[in-house]
KERO-404106 format. One line per 2 residues: their letters; for each residue x, y, z of C-alpha. Coordinates in nm, 2 decimals. Layout:
A> X Y Z; ...
This chain:
MF> -13.35 -6.82 2.26; -13.30 -7.19 2.22
CQ> -13.28 -7.14 1.84; -13.01 -6.88 1.88
IA> -12.80 -7.12 2.10; -12.85 -7.41 1.86
SS> -12.75 -7.18 1.57; -12.43 -7.07 1.75
SS> -12.35 -7.43 1.83; -12.39 -7.53 1.47
GF> -12.17 -7.25 1.35; -11.90 -7.34 1.60
SE> -11.91 -7.71 1.48; -11.88 -7.60 1.12
LL> -11.58 -7.38 1.20; -11.42 -7.67 1.40
TE> -11.47 -7.90 1.11; -11.32 -7.66 0.86
ST> -11.02 -7.61 1.09; -10.97 -7.99 1.11
DI> -10.99 -8.02 0.73; -10.73 -7.74 0.69
MD> -10.49 -7.92 0.94; -10.53 -8.25 0.75
QL> -10.44 -8.08 0.42; -10.11 -7.93 0.56
PK> -9.80 -8.13 0.46; -9.66 -8.34 0.75
RA> -9.30 -8.28 0.84; -9.08 -8.58 0.77
KI> -8.91 -8.75 1.06; -8.53 -8.69 1.07
TI> -8.24 -8.91 1.17; -7.90 -8.82 1.30
AK> -7.61 -9.00 1.14; -7.38 -9.20 1.37
KH> -7.07 -9.02 1.23; -7.20 -8.68 1.34
LA> -7.23 -8.80 1.70; -6.85 -8.82 1.70
IL> -6.87 -8.44 1.75; -6.95 -8.52 2.12
AL> -6.58 -8.60 2.17; -6.49 -8.24 2.13
PM> -6.68 -8.09 2.43; -6.57 -8.39 2.63
IV> -6.21 -8.31 2.55; -6.27 -7.94 2.65
VA> -6.41 -8.05 2.98; -6.13 -8.30 3.05
VS> -5.86 -8.04 2.97; -6.03 -7.76 3.17
EG> -6.08 -7.98 3.48; -5.74 -8.15 3.43
LL> -5.57 -7.81 3.45; -5.74 -7.73 3.77
SS> -5.67 -8.07 3.93; -5.30 -8.04 3.83
LA> -5.23 -7.67 3.89; -5.49 -7.54 4.13
DT> -5.45 -7.52 4.51; -5.72 -7.68 4.72
NV> -5.56 -7.57 5.05; -5.63 -7.19 5.04
LQ> -5.75 -6.98 5.33; -5.71 -7.26 5.58
NV> -5.64 -7.04 5.88; -5.93 -6.80 5.86
SL> -6.11 -6.64 6.15; -6.49 -6.65 6.14
KA> -6.72 -6.39 6.28; -6.93 -6.51 6.58
DA> -7.22 -6.27 6.51; -7.26 -6.26 6.13
EL> -7.61 -6.41 6.11; -7.75 -6.13 5.91
SE> -7.46 -6.12 5.66; -7.49 -6.49 5.61
LI> -7.87 -6.48 5.57; -7.84 -6.20 5.30
AR> -7.59 -6.41 5.11; -7.81 -6.72 5.16
YR> -8.11 -6.55 5.00; -7.90 -6.44 4.71
FL> -7.78 -6.80 4.66; -8.13 -6.94 4.68
SV> -8.25 -6.69 4.42; -7.99 -6.78 4.16
FF> -8.04 -7.15 4.25; -8.40 -7.12 4.17
FY> -8.34 -6.92 3.85; -8.07 -7.15 3.73
AA> -8.28 -7.46 3.80; -8.57 -7.31 3.61
TA> -8.35 -7.22 3.31; -8.19 -7.56 3.30
LT> -8.52 -7.75 3.32; -8.67 -7.52 3.05
TI> -8.38 -7.61 2.83; -8.42 -7.98 2.89
GI> -8.79 -7.95 2.82; -8.73 -7.77 2.48
FG> -8.48 -8.03 2.38; -8.71 -8.32 2.48
AE> -9.01 -8.18 2.30; -8.81 -8.13 1.98
LF> -8.64 -8.47 2.00; -8.96 -8.68 2.04
SR> -9.16 -8.48 1.79; -8.91 -8.47 1.50
HT> -8.69 -8.77 1.52; -8.72 -9.14 1.41
KT> -8.68 -9.43 1.65; -8.33 -9.49 1.52
SL> -8.24 -9.13 1.59; -8.39 -9.15 1.94
IR> -8.18 -9.45 2.03; -7.86 -9.29 1.90
TG> -7.94 -8.97 2.08; -8.01 -9.17 2.40
VG> -7.67 -9.34 2.39; -7.50 -9.00 2.33
LL> -7.70 -8.85 2.62; -7.59 -9.13 2.86
AL> -7.23 -9.09 2.76; -7.24 -8.71 2.81
VG> -7.42 -8.72 3.14; -7.19 -9.00 3.27
FT> -6.88 -8.81 3.16; -7.00 -8.49 3.33
QL> -7.07 -8.67 3.65; -6.71 -8.78 3.67
YT> -6.61 -8.42 3.74; -6.91 -8.31 3.95
NW> -7.07 -8.57 4.18; -6.86 -8.88 4.15
DP> -6.51 -8.74 4.18; -6.31 -9.07 4.16
DF> -5.97 -9.05 4.34; -5.78 -9.19 4.04
MG> -5.87 -8.88 3.85; -5.73 -8.64 4.11
SF> -6.07 -8.48 4.13; -6.18 -8.23 4.39
KA> -6.49 -8.06 4.52; -6.57 -7.72 4.38
YE> -6.57 -7.55 4.72; -6.21 -7.67 4.79
LN> -6.08 -7.42 4.53; -6.23 -7.14 4.75
SA> -6.17 -7.26 5.11; -6.29 -7.59 5.25
VL> -6.26 -7.45 5.60; -6.48 -7.15 5.52
FQ> -6.76 -7.37 5.38; -6.74 -7.65 5.63
DG> -6.69 -7.45 5.94; -6.87 -7.14 5.84
LR> -7.19 -7.30 5.73; -7.20 -7.57 6.00
DI> -7.37 -7.36 6.27; -7.62 -7.15 6.06
EM> -7.98 -7.18 6.16; -8.25 -7.30 5.93
PF> -8.57 -7.51 5.97; -8.43 -7.80 5.77
CA> -8.15 -7.85 6.01; -8.37 -7.78 6.32
AG> -8.58 -8.08 6.21; -8.27 -8.30 6.24
HC> -8.19 -8.35 5.87; -7.84 -8.20 5.87
GE> -7.65 -8.40 6.13; -7.31 -8.27 6.25
AG> -7.24 -8.10 5.92; -7.52 -7.85 5.98
GF> -7.58 -7.60 5.71; -7.29 -7.74 5.51
RV> -7.50 -8.05 5.44; -7.77 -7.83 5.29
YR> -7.51 -7.67 5.06; -7.39 -8.01 4.95
IL> -7.75 -8.13 4.88; -7.83 -7.83 4.67
MT> -7.50 -7.86 4.48; -7.56 -8.23 4.41
LT> -7.91 -8.15 4.28; -7.77 -7.87 4.06
NN> -7.49 -8.09 3.92; -7.75 -8.35 3.82
IS> -7.97 -8.09 3.65; -7.67 -7.93 3.49
AL> -7.54 -8.25 3.35; -7.88 -8.30 3.17
AV> -7.91 -7.94 3.06; -7.56 -7.90 2.92
SA> -7.59 -8.24 2.74; -7.93 -8.12 2.60
VI> -7.78 -7.80 2.44; -7.48 -8.00 2.30
LG> -7.69 -8.27 2.15; -7.96 -8.03 2.04
MI> -7.69 -7.85 1.84; -7.56 -8.17 1.69
LA> -7.91 -8.29 1.60; -7.94 -7.99 1.37
LA> -7.74 -8.21 1.13; -8.01 -8.47 1.12
RP> -8.17 -8.54 0.78; -8.50 -8.68 0.66
GP> -8.33 -8.92 0.43; -8.15 -8.90 0.09
IT> -8.24 -8.59 -0.11; -8.17 -8.57 -0.48
LT> -8.02 -8.23 -0.59; -8.06 -8.30 -0.96
TQ> -8.43 -8.19 -0.96; -8.60 -7.87 -0.87
EG> -8.82 -8.05 -0.62; -8.52 -8.20 -0.45
IR> -8.34 -7.86 -0.44; -8.65 -7.70 -0.28
TE> -8.68 -7.98 -0.03; -8.31 -7.94 0.07
AA> -8.34 -7.56 0.09; -8.64 -7.59 0.33
HL> -8.46 -7.85 0.54; -8.14 -7.64 0.56
QE> -8.33 -7.34 0.67; -8.49 -7.54 0.95
AQ> -8.15 -7.68 1.05; -8.00 -7.32 1.06
KA> -8.29 -7.21 1.29; -8.22 -7.51 1.52
TR> -7.85 -7.42 1.53; -7.92 -7.06 1.62
RY> -8.18 -7.17 1.88; -7.93 -7.40 2.06
LY> -7.65 -7.14 2.04; -7.87 -6.89 2.21
LS> -7.98 -7.14 2.47; -7.61 -7.24 2.53
GA> -7.51 -6.88 2.59; -7.81 -6.82 2.82
LL> -7.77 -7.14 3.02; -7.40 -7.10 3.08
SV> -7.43 -6.73 3.16; -7.69 -6.81 3.43
SM> -7.46 -7.08 3.55; -7.20 -6.81 3.60
MY> -7.45 -6.62 3.82; -7.51 -6.94 4.01
GY> -7.14 -6.98 4.07; -7.11 -6.63 4.21
GW> -7.41 -6.71 4.43; -7.27 -7.02 4.60
MH> -6.92 -6.89 4.63; -7.04 -6.57 4.80
WP> -7.27 -6.75 5.05; -7.02 -6.78 5.34
SG> -6.80 -6.48 5.24; -6.98 -6.25 5.50
LL> -6.85 -6.48 5.78; -6.49 -6.38 5.73
EN> -6.37 -6.17 6.02; -6.05 -6.04 5.88
GE> -6.09 -5.76 5.62; -5.78 -5.87 5.43
DA> -5.91 -6.23 5.41; -6.24 -6.10 5.28
SQ> -6.08 -5.90 5.01; -5.85 -6.18 4.91
YE> -6.15 -6.42 4.90; -6.34 -6.18 4.67
AL> -6.04 -6.17 4.43; -6.02 -6.55 4.44
VD> -6.39 -6.57 4.35; -6.34 -6.33 4.06
SI> -6.04 -6.52 3.92; -6.22 -6.86 3.94
SL> -6.52 -6.71 3.77; -6.31 -6.58 3.49
YR> -6.16 -6.92 3.44; -6.50 -7.08 3.43
GV> -6.62 -6.82 3.19; -6.34 -6.89 2.95
SY> -6.39 -7.26 2.98; -6.76 -7.23 2.90
TV> -6.69 -7.01 2.59; -6.45 -7.27 2.46
LI> -6.70 -7.54 2.54; -6.97 -7.36 2.32
LS> -6.72 -7.33 2.04; -6.63 -7.70 2.06
FY> -6.98 -7.81 1.94; -7.10 -7.50 1.76
MP> -6.81 -7.47 1.51; -6.82 -7.83 1.37
VS> -7.20 -7.81 1.32; -7.17 -7.47 1.16
LI> -6.89 -7.58 0.92; -7.08 -7.90 0.81
QM> -7.39 -7.69 0.74; -7.18 -7.44 0.54
VR> -7.05 -7.73 0.32; -7.41 -7.85 0.27
IE> -7.53 -7.50 0.18; -7.25 -7.45 -0.07
RL> -7.34 -7.78 -0.23; -7.70 -7.67 -0.25
HD> -7.61 -7.34 -0.42; -7.39 -7.53 -0.68
AA> -7.68 -7.76 -0.76; -7.93 -7.47 -0.79
RA> -7.70 -7.29 -1.03; -7.66 -7.61 -1.24
AK> -8.04 -7.65 -1.25; -8.07 -7.28 -1.34
VP> -8.29 -7.21 -1.04; -8.06 -7.00 -0.81
QV> -8.35 -6.79 -0.69; -8.49 -7.10 -0.50
VE> -8.20 -7.09 -0.26; -8.14 -6.72 -0.22
DV> -8.26 -6.72 0.14; -8.03 -7.01 0.24
KG> -7.69 -6.86 0.33; -7.39 -7.00 0.51
FD> -7.10 -6.82 0.66; -7.01 -6.50 0.48
IE> -6.74 -6.26 0.60; -6.94 -5.97 0.47
RV> -7.23 -6.06 0.70; -7.02 -6.05 1.02
GS> -7.17 -5.71 1.11; -7.53 -5.83 1.07
LD> -7.77 -5.86 1.37; -7.77 -6.24 1.35
AL> -7.39 -6.25 1.35; -7.38 -6.01 1.65
KA> -7.62 -6.23 1.84; -7.42 -6.54 1.77
IL> -7.10 -6.37 1.88; -7.26 -6.25 2.20
SI> -7.40 -6.59 2.27; -7.06 -6.75 2.24
LA> -6.89 -6.49 2.45; -7.17 -6.45 2.71
PI> -7.00 -6.67 2.98; -6.66 -6.51 2.95
IA> -6.83 -6.16 2.96; -7.02 -6.26 3.28
GA> -6.69 -6.38 3.44; -6.49 -6.08 3.32
VG> -6.74 -5.82 3.46; -6.66 -5.93 3.81
SF> -6.29 -5.99 3.76; -6.19 -5.67 3.59
TG> -6.44 -5.43 3.76; -6.48 -5.58 4.10
VD> -6.85 -5.57 4.06; -7.06 -5.84 4.24
VL> -7.31 -5.95 3.98; -7.55 -6.04 4.26
G> -7.54 -5.70 4.41
């Protein structure tokens, strides 16, 4: 019996040693660095956000539904909407934190110290810029709170008297349940700032390179081909993450906007409020789609130029077969599965917003 155990232990040790030797023999991936000039792409999503929010601050009305009547006995309706809101809050927070985790893992495992510093500066710039339009709301920018586009009275008065243990413990003050709403929204805004910055920077970091690569040799061509394939995978990964994140964000928007809707006493006010929610959601969906395009298209175009240069070098070196699997944009491949997934990822936010706006369907049930 003892001999059998010793033999099994010895065999396991030999297998572990062989596995370690194999891992040591595998080629290590070179660290990559993002060029400073490519971080200039960050200006494009910033411009999209500034224009989108600027249009709202200049043309939107923050004094809608000011004279609404609220139901005195709508506890059950409010509670149903509250549970829906909490469910999408939890789902969105999990999606955003997962996105941040993926970005962080790739960043620290693949990039040089120089690249980390440059990315950190870009991250601070993006997060700070985003906070201007979410939590900070400086008066000189003409900013507003998101709920003011729906009805400040409905949120402040409607949520004030709702019952929950958090408020019963004395944490809500005179604002009541409205304070809980503000706390959750502030937390979500902070997470969103990091998550959206992560997908934007993750996409841009697909342009990072391991260093100068000579395309006059077969070895250099193979190295560039392998690197560009990895870069394309990263681009697609962050495109899909962007579509998923901002689509779930649309669901979250429906969740918080519908929370106090069941408190409206007048049926006409309720129907008008539903239409208002749908129109705001459609606008947000369009804004998110344009936002995705603002950082996906520049990266995709730069990669296309690099791929064309690689194919030219491969033909000159008479090794075109080496780069057959590395393909950039091709109009003939628009109908392919990869192209379809890319299109759906880009349009996902606007589709989510349009579903409610054009069909009157509440995406949360």
